[in-house]
C-alpha positions in Angstrom: -33.9 16.5 -23.6 -35.3 19.1 -21.2 -35.8 21.6 -24.1 -37.9 19.0 -25.9 -40.0 18.5 -22.8 -40.4 22.2 -22.3 -41.4 22.7 -26.0 -44.0 19.9 -25.5 -45.4 21.5 -22.4 -45.7 24.9 -24.1 -47.2 23.6 -27.3 -49.8 21.5 -25.4 -50.7 24.5 -23.2 -51.0 27.4 -25.7 -54.7 27.8 -26.7 -56.1 26.7 -23.3 -59.4 28.4 -22.6 -59.4 30.7 -19.6 -61.7 33.2 -18.0 -60.3 36.3 -16.4 -61.8 36.8 -12.9 -59.9 39.9 -11.9 -57.1 42.1 -13.3 -55.7 44.6 -10.8 -52.8 46.9 -11.6 -51.2 49.5 -9.4 -48.4 51.9 -10.2 -46.7 53.3 -7.2 -44.8 56.6 -7.1 -41.5 56.5 -8.9 -38.2 56.4 -7.0 -35.7 58.2 -9.1 -36.2 57.0 -12.7 -37.7 53.6 -11.6 -41.5 53.0 -11.6 -42.8 50.5 -9.2 -45.7 48.4 -10.4 -47.8 45.6 -9.0 -50.0 43.5 -11.2 -52.3 40.7 -10.1 -54.5 38.7 -12.4 -56.8 35.9 -11.3 -58.2 33.5 -13.9 -59.9 30.2 -14.2 -59.0 27.4 -16.6 -62.2 26.5 -18.5 -61.6 22.8 -19.1 -63.4 19.7 -17.7 -60.3 18.6 -15.8 -58.3 21.8 -15.2 -55.8 20.2 -12.8 -54.1 18.3 -15.5 -52.9 21.6 -17.0 -51.1 22.7 -13.8 -47.5 21.9 -14.8 -47.8 23.0 -18.5 -49.5 26.3 -17.5 -46.9 27.1 -14.8 -44.1 26.3 -17.1 -45.5 28.3 -20.1 -46.2 31.4 -18.0 -42.7 31.2 -16.4 -41.2 30.9 -19.9 -43.1 34.0 -21.0 -42.1 35.9 -17.9 -38.4 35.0 -18.4 -38.5 35.7 -22.2 -39.9 39.2 -21.8 -37.7 40.1 -18.8 -34.8 42.5 -19.0 -31.9 43.3 -16.8 -32.3 46.0 -14.2 -29.6 47.8 -12.2 -26.7 45.5 -11.2 -28.3 42.4 -12.7 -26.8 43.5 -16.1 -23.5 41.9 -15.0 -25.1 38.4 -15.2 -27.3 39.1 -18.3 -26.6 37.1 -21.5 -29.1 37.9 -24.2 -29.1 34.4 -25.7 -29.7 32.5 -22.4 -32.7 30.2 -22.6 -35.3 29.0 -20.2 -35.7 25.3 -19.6 -37.3 22.8 -17.3 -34.4 22.8 -14.9 -34.7 26.6 -14.4 -38.5 26.1 -13.9 -38.1 23.4 -11.3 -35.9 25.7 -9.2 -38.8 28.0 -8.7 -41.5 25.3 -8.3 -42.9 24.4 -4.8 -46.0 23.1 -3.1 -47.4 25.4 -0.5 -50.7 25.9 1.2 -52.1 23.0 -0.8 -51.3 24.8 -4.1 -48.7 24.3 -6.8 -46.6 27.5 -7.0 -43.9 29.0 -9.1 -41.8 32.0 -8.0 -38.8 33.8 -9.4 -37.1 37.1 -8.6 -33.9 37.6 -10.7 -32.9 34.8 -13.1 -29.7 34.9 -15.2 -29.6 38.7 -14.9 -33.2 39.3 -15.8 -35.8 40.9 -13.5 -38.5 38.2 -13.6 -40.4 39.1 -10.3 -43.2 36.7 -11.0 -45.3 34.5 -8.7 -47.9 32.0 -10.0 -50.2 30.0 -7.8 -52.3 27.1 -9.2 -55.2 26.0 -7.0 -56.9 22.7 -7.3 -59.8 23.2 -9.6 -57.9 25.4 -12.1 -58.0 28.8 -10.4 -54.7 30.6 -11.1 -53.3 33.8 -9.5 -50.5 35.5 -11.4 -48.6 38.3 -9.7 -45.8 40.5 -11.0 -43.7 43.3 -9.6 -42.1 46.0 -11.6 -43.1 44.4 -14.9 -45.7 46.9 -16.0 -48.7 45.3 -17.6 -46.7 42.6 -19.4 -48.8 39.8 -17.8 -51.7 40.9 -19.9 -49.7 40.1 -23.0 -48.7 36.7 -21.6 -52.4 35.7 -21.1 -53.2 36.7 -24.7 -50.3 34.5 -25.8 -51.4 31.7 -23.5 -54.8 31.8 -25.2 -53.2 31.7 -28.6 -54.1 35.3 -29.5 -51.8 37.8 -31.0 -51.5 41.2 -29.5 -51.3 44.4 -31.5 -49.4 47.3 -30.1 -49.7 51.0 -31.3 -46.6 52.2 -32.9 
C-alpha cells in the first residue's frame, strides 16, 4: 500500500512550476580519489497555495536522491541494487524543525544519499547535497517534468 501512495505523491508532484532563486555549487579539494562537493539550490513553488505540495515535493525529491545514489566506501556491504524507496523510508527522515518541514538522509540501504531538504511555509524550498556532484540540477529538471540531455 505504501508504494501506491508513493506513486500517487510522485505523479501528482511531477510538473509542478518552480522558480530557481539560487544555485550554488562548491567543489572542495579532493582527498585521495574522492572529490568533496556541496550543492545548495533554493527555489520557490509557483502555485497559488504552495504549502499543499510540501509532502509530495519532499517525497519526490527524496525518491530522486535515493534513486540516483550509489554506494561509497564501506557502504557497499549493505548495497542491494534492487532496493526500492517507499513512504516508510521517507518518514524516517522527515521532521519538523524551526517551523519548517524537513527531510534529511545520510546513508540509506548502502547508498550515499547525503541530502537535506527544507520546506518553508509559503513554498520556498532549500535543497542541499554533499558529495553528490551536480545531480540535484537533474532532479529539479525531472521535478518540472523536463528531460535532461547529457553529452556522450
